[in-house]
N, C-alpha and C positions, 0 to 999 in steps of 0.2 A: 272589429274581425281581429282583436288581439295583439295587431302591430301597429306602426306609422305611418303614416301617407304623407307625402310632401309633394310641393310644387315649385320647379324650376321655370320662370317665363322669361325668356330673353327678348320678347317683341316689346316694343316702347307702349307703356298701358294706354289702355283707351276705356271708356265706359263700359263699352261691349264687352271687352276682355275682363274687367274688374267684375260685370255682372255673371257673367260664363265662369269666372273664378267661384263667385260665392255658389252659382247653380251646380259645380261640380263638387265642392264641399257636401252642400246639402245632399246630392245627389248620395254621397258615400256612406253618410249618415243614415239613409234611408236603405242601402244595401246592407249596413249593420244589422240594422231594426229586422230585415226582412230573413237574411240569411245566418246571422251569428250563431254558430253552436254554443256561444258562451252566453246566451241570453236565453233563458228559460221559456220567454213569452215570444220569442220569434217565431216566423211564421214557418221556417224549416223545422225549428225544436217543436212545435206542435205538430208537423205533419209528420215526422218522424216517430212522435209518439202515438200517432190515431186518432188525434185530438179534432185533427180537420181534413178534410179532403183535398186533391191537387185543384179541383174547381172552386173551391172558396180560398184559395192563395192567391195572391196578387200575381198577375200573368208574368211576371218575370220569372217567378220559381218554376214555370212550365220551360219558359226559354232556357233557362241554367239546365234543369234536367234533361232537357233535349239536345242540348249542346254536351254534356255529360255522357250519353248515350252514344252521340257521334263519336267522341273520344273513345270510350270503351270499344267500341268496333274496332277502331284504326288501329287501337294499340294492344288488340286480342286480348283483352279483358283485363291488360295490367292498370287500366286506370280506370276507378269504379267511383260511382256517388254514394256507395255504401261500403266503404272499407269497414272491416270488422263486423259487419251486418248491422251498422249505425248508420242513419243517412246522413251525411256529411260533403255536401260538395264543394268544400274549401277550397279542393286542388284546382279548382277552375273560377270559384267567382271571383277570387283576389284580382287575377288577369283579366278577367272581365270587365271589373270593374273600374281598373285602373284604365284602360284600354277607352271606355265608354267615357270617362272624365276628359282623357286626352281629346277625345273626339269632340267635345263640348267646346273647349278651348280652340281647336283648330277650327270648328264653324266660326267662332267669333271673331277670327282674326290674329290669332296666336300661333303662329306656323313654326315656333321655334322654340321647343317645349320639352321638358321630362318631368314625367309623372312617375312618382316612386310608391308603391305599395310595398313595403317591407323586402325592399331590396330587389324588387322585380319592376322593372321599368319599361316604360313606352318612350321613346324617343321619338322626337320630330324636327326635322329642318337640322339647325346649325347650333351649336356652342356661342359660337361668334361669327361676323362675317367670314367665311371661307376656312372656318375650322370644326371639325367636326367634333360629337360629342366623344367624351372618354369616361367609361366606367371602368373602375376598379373592382376586380370581383376577390371577395376574401379567400384566401386559401384556409381550408377546412380545419387543418392539423397544425398550423403554423400561425400563432397569435400575432396579429401585427403585419404578415404579410400577404402578400397576394398571389392568385395562383394564376392571374393575366389580367390585361387591360383590353377591355373590348372598346374599337374605335369606330365611328360611323354616322351614317346620318340615316333617320326613318327607320329604327330598330328597334325589336323588342327584346329584351334581356331577362332571363328567370332563372334562378338559380333553386334547387332542392338540396337539401343538405341536413346533416346532425348537427354542425356547429353550435346553431343559436338555440334550437329548442330540442335537440337530443333526438334519440330514435323515435320521431312520430308519425314517419310516412310509413304506413301499413302494405305488406304484400297482399293484397286484395284476395288471392287464390288461398291464402292461408290466416290472415287475419292476424298475423305475427309482423313485427315490425322490420321493415327491409334493411339489411344488414351490409350489401353488397359493396356500397359505394360510400365514401365519405360526403361526395357533392357531385353535382352536376350540374353544369351552365348550358342552357342551351339558347341559340340565337336565332330568331326569325323576324316577321316584320310587324306580326301583330300580337298582342300579350295575349288575349284570351287563349288561343291555342299552344301559345309558346310555352306558356306557365304551365297547362294541363299536361303537354308534351313532356315538361320535365319531370313533374310529378310520376307521370308514368315510366319515364328513362330511368328515375331512381330506385322505384318498386323493382324493375328488371334487372337492374345490378349488370352483371357481365353481359347479359344478352342486348344490353341497349344500344350499343355500338351499331350492330348489322340494321337494326330496327330504324335506328335515326338515319344511316345512310340511304335508307330506302325512302325516305321522306322528302321531295321536293321543297327547297327554300329553309331549310333547317340544318345548323351545325352545332357542334356542341364538345364541351370538354368536361371530362371526369376525372376526378379525383379518387382513387382506390382508399381503403382503409390502412395498407400499408404506405400510402403517400405515392405511389406509382400513378401515373398519369397517361390517358387514350384520349385522342382528338377523330373527331371525323375528319375526312378527309378533305372538306372545304374550310374547316377551321383554322383561318390563316393569321389569329391576332396572336 
């Protein structure tokens, strides 16, 4: 998926946890094989070119595209699986894959974990007994500085912005790069929607604040291109 994934497991290792970790890594490779837009032979690339149909794709393709449709409706079209007219559900897939990997670990008995996919994280339990996880969010305009530090238990944290990959998020209404924000960090409970909502909010730009305030269970911090910031009313970090 063009990025790095990592696992931080704070539970005592057991054979079940080790097997789950192996399964999670294999699962991520499978997701990459199915959904990577960098691979011309992936199922999503072949579907986008019209070389296959949805009925011949792996079942998870329909699941992801259905979720993309749900987010598109909730965001009033600011999230799209076809930004710029090309099939690309990457704005949801990464969070979906990380959340699934985290769930595998949880079911194996690993209840204190951080799964990180390119800076988007699913956190479970605690970093240490009595100690919450602490996540530093890089400032998009000040190299080496942090915009904020998110602390908590059982959280999802997703950031969309231009710092790492430039202006890669498109306004789905125009097909041109979204430039209204430098970055936005969204905090929720589960990474699939948290990640997708961060993508939609970045595309919205200045209009994202009111939309995010209308969502239950999500808070956000945004940095504008001029360095000014805004936060939703419940963003207390």
